[in-house]
SERO-839092 format. One record per atom (N, C-alpha, C): residue number from 1; y, x, z; residue in one letter. Coordinates in steps of 0.1 Angstrom, whole numbers, always signed. Each point is the difference from the previous one (the first is absolute). Last residue first. Layout:
<atoms>
+-----+-------+-------+-------+---+
|   k |     Y |     X |     Z | r |
+-----+-------+-------+-------+---+
| NUM |     Y |     X |     Z | A |
...
+-----+-------+-------+-------+---+
</atoms>
This chain:
<atoms>
+-----+-------+-------+-------+---+
|   k |     Y |     X |     Z | r |
+-----+-------+-------+-------+---+
|  58 |  -769 |  -292 |  -508 | L |
|  58 |   +14 |    -1 |    -4 | L |
|  58 |    +5 |   -14 |    +1 | L |
|  57 |   -39 |   +23 |   +32 | N |
|  57 |    +2 |    -8 |   -12 | N |
|  57 |   +15 |    +0 |    -4 | N |
|  56 |   -21 |   +21 |   +40 | G |
|  56 |    -6 |    +6 |   -12 | G |
|  56 |    +3 |    -8 |   -13 | G |
|  55 |   +16 |   -14 |   +44 | K |
|  55 |   -14 |    +3 |    +1 | K |
|  55 |    -6 |    +4 |   -13 | K |
|  54 |   +45 |   -10 |   -10 | L |
|  54 |    -5 |    -7 |   +12 | L |
|  54 |   -15 |    +2 |    +0 | L |
|  53 |   +46 |   +26 |   -24 | T |
|  53 |   -13 |    -5 |    -1 | T |
|  53 |    -4 |    -7 |   +13 | T |
|  52 |   +41 |   +23 |    -7 | L |
|  52 |    -1 |    -8 |   -12 | L |
|  52 |   -14 |    -6 |    -2 | L |
|  51 |   +30 |   +14 |   +47 | S |
|  51 |   -11 |    +3 |    -9 | S |
|  51 |    +0 |    -9 |   -12 | S |
|  50 |   +44 |   +16 |   +29 | V |
|  50 |   -10 |   -10 |    -1 | V |
|  50 |   -11 |    +5 |    -9 | V |
|  49 |   +47 |   +18 |   +31 | W |
|  49 |   -11 |    +3 |   -10 | W |
|  49 |   -10 |   -11 |    +1 | W |
|  48 |   +56 |    +0 |   +11 | G |
|  48 |   -13 |    +3 |    +5 | G |
|  48 |   -10 |    +3 |   -11 | G |
|  47 |   +53 |   -25 |   +15 | T |
|  47 |    -7 |   +10 |    -8 | T |
|  47 |   -13 |    +4 |    +7 | T |
|  46 |   +25 |   -36 |   +16 | E |
|  46 |   +10 |    +4 |   -10 | E |
|  46 |    -7 |   +10 |   -10 | E |
|  45 |   -30 |   -37 |   +27 | P |
|  45 |    +7 |   +13 |    +3 | P |
|  45 |    +9 |    +4 |   -12 | P |
|  44 |    -8 |   -52 |    +2 | G |
|  44 |    -9 |   +11 |    +3 | G |
|  44 |    +8 |   +13 |    +2 | G |
|  43 |    +9 |   -47 |   -31 | A |
|  43 |    -1 |    +3 |   +14 | A |
|  43 |   -10 |   +11 |    +2 | A |
|  42 |   +35 |   -14 |   -43 | G |
|  42 |   -12 |    -5 |    +7 | G |
|  42 |    +0 |    +5 |   +14 | G |
|  41 |   +22 |   +27 |   -42 | E |
|  41 |    +1 |   -15 |    +3 | E |
|  41 |   -13 |    -4 |    +7 | E |
|  40 |    +8 |   +46 |    -9 | L |
|  40 |   +12 |    -5 |    -6 | L |
|  40 |    +3 |   -15 |    +4 | L |
|  39 |   -28 |   +47 |   +19 | L |
|  39 |    +0 |   -15 |    +0 | L |
|  39 |   +14 |    -4 |    -6 | L |
|  38 |   -29 |   +46 |    -9 | R |
|  38 |   +12 |    -5 |    +7 | R |
|  38 |    +1 |   -14 |    -2 | R |
|  37 |   -45 |   +37 |    -3 | Y |
|  37 |   +10 |   -10 |    -5 | Y |
|  37 |   +12 |    -1 |    +9 | Y |
|  36 |   -49 |   +30 |   -14 | R |
|  36 |   +11 |    -1 |    +9 | R |
|  36 |   +11 |    -9 |    -6 | R |
|  35 |   -56 |    +5 |    -7 | L |
|  35 |   +13 |    -2 |    -6 | L |
|  35 |   +10 |    -1 |   +11 | L |
|  34 |   -55 |   +16 |   -14 | R |
|  34 |   +10 |    -3 |   +10 | R |
|  34 |   +13 |    -1 |    -6 | R |
|  33 |   -43 |   +15 |   -19 | E |
|  33 |    +0 |   -14 |    +2 | E |
|  33 |    +9 |    -5 |   +11 | E |
|  32 |   +11 |   +45 |   -24 | G |
|  32 |   -14 |    -5 |    -1 | G |
|  32 |    +1 |   -16 |    +2 | G |
|  31 |   +44 |   +14 |    +7 | V |
|  31 |    -9 |   +11 |    +1 | V |
|  31 |   -14 |    -6 |    +1 | V |
|  30 |   +55 |   -13 |   -10 | H |
|  30 |   -14 |    -5 |    -2 | H |
|  30 |    -9 |   +12 |    +0 | H |
|  29 |   +55 |   -18 |   +14 | D |
|  29 |   -10 |   +11 |    -2 | D |
|  29 |   -14 |    -7 |    -2 | D |
|  28 |   +39 |   -27 |    +3 | L |
|  28 |    +7 |   +13 |    +2 | L |
|  28 |    -9 |   +12 |    -3 | L |
|  27 |    +6 |   -56 |   -13 | E |
|  27 |    -9 |   +11 |    +1 | E |
|  27 |    +8 |   +13 |    +2 | E |
|  26 |   +15 |   -51 |   +14 | L |
|  26 |    +3 |   +11 |   -10 | L |
|  26 |   -10 |   +11 |    +3 | L |
|  25 |    -4 |   -56 |   +10 | I |
|  25 |    +2 |   +13 |    +5 | I |
|  25 |    +3 |   +10 |   -12 | I |
|  24 |    -4 |   -56 |   +19 | I |
|  24 |    +3 |    +9 |   -12 | I |
|  24 |    +3 |   +14 |    +6 | I |
|  23 |   -33 |   -43 |   +19 | S |
|  23 |   +12 |    +9 |    +2 | S |
|  23 |    +2 |    +8 |   -13 | S |
|  22 |   -38 |   -29 |    +8 | G |
|  22 |   +11 |    -5 |    -8 | G |
|  22 |   +13 |    +8 |    +2 | G |
|  21 |   -34 |    +0 |   +40 | N |
|  21 |    -4 |    -2 |   -14 | N |
|  21 |   +12 |    -6 |    -8 | N |
|  20 |   +10 |   +30 |   +43 | S |
|  20 |    -4 |   -13 |    -4 | S |
|  20 |    -4 |    -1 |   -14 | S |
|  19 |    -5 |   +41 |   +36 | L |
|  19 |    +8 |    -4 |   -12 | L |
|  19 |    -5 |   -13 |    -5 | L |
|  18 |    -6 |   +12 |   +53 | R |
|  18 |    -5 |    +3 |   -13 | R |
|  18 |    +9 |    -4 |   -11 | R |
|  17 |   +23 |   +11 |   +46 | P |
|  17 |   -10 |    -9 |    -4 | P |
|  17 |    -6 |    +5 |   -14 | P |
|  16 |    +0 |   +36 |   +24 | E |
|  16 |    +1 |   -15 |    +2 | E |
|  16 |   +14 |    -5 |    -3 | E |
|  15 |   -35 |   +46 |   -10 | L |
|  15 |   +13 |    -5 |    +2 | L |
|  15 |    -1 |   -15 |    +1 | L |
|  14 |   -36 |   +43 |    +9 | Q |
|  14 |    +3 |   -12 |    -7 | Q |
|  14 |   +14 |    -5 |    +4 | Q |
|  13 |   -18 |   +53 |    -1 | A |
|  13 |    +3 |   -12 |    +8 | A |
|  13 |    +3 |   -12 |    -8 | A |
|  12 |   -32 |   +38 |   -22 | S |
|  12 |   +14 |    -1 |    +6 | S |
|  12 |    +2 |   -13 |    +8 | S |
|  11 |   -39 |   +14 |   -27 | S |
|  11 |    -1 |    +0 |   +15 | S |
|  11 |   +14 |    +0 |    +6 | S |
|  10 |    -8 |    +1 |   -47 | T |
|  10 |    -5 |   -13 |    +5 | T |
|  10 |    -2 |    +0 |   +15 | T |
|   9 |   +37 |   +31 |   -27 | S |
|   9 |   -13 |    -1 |    +5 | S |
|   9 |    -5 |   -13 |    +5 | S |
|   8 |   +46 |   +10 |   -14 | Q |
|   8 |    -9 |    -2 |   -11 | Q |
|   8 |   -15 |    -1 |    +4 | Q |
|   7 |   +38 |   -16 |   +35 | G |
|   7 |    -2 |   +12 |    -8 | G |
|   7 |   -10 |    -3 |   -11 | G |
|   6 |   +13 |   -35 |   +30 | D |
|   6 |   +12 |    +9 |    +1 | D |
|   6 |    -1 |   +12 |    -9 | D |
|   5 |   -25 |   -49 |   -10 | R |
|   5 |    -1 |   +12 |    +9 | R |
|   5 |   +13 |    +9 |    -1 | R |
|   4 |   -19 |   -55 |   -10 | V |
|   4 |    +9 |   +11 |    -4 | V |
|   4 |    -1 |   +11 |   +11 | V |
|   3 |   -27 |   -48 |   -20 | L |
|   3 |    +1 |   +11 |   +10 | L |
|   3 |    +9 |   +11 |    -5 | L |
|   2 |    +3 |   -52 |   -15 | I |
|   2 |    -5 |   +12 |    -5 | I |
|   2 |    +2 |   +11 |   +11 | I |
|   1 |    -6 |   -56 |    +6 | G |
|   1 |    +9 |   +10 |    -4 | G |
|   1 |    -7 |   +13 |    -3 | G |
+-----+-------+-------+-------+---+
</atoms>
């Protein structure tokens, strides 16, 4: 699954469970390489922040 954080910062608290691969989300905000979403379908936190990169890769 995809790591979800409570806030925009990468040091914000992690939310559980992780966002399931294949979940459908609505983009609420996009700041740099961070995206705030609302879960529409699937499993994971109802809302939170995720990274758009993984270890520096898109």
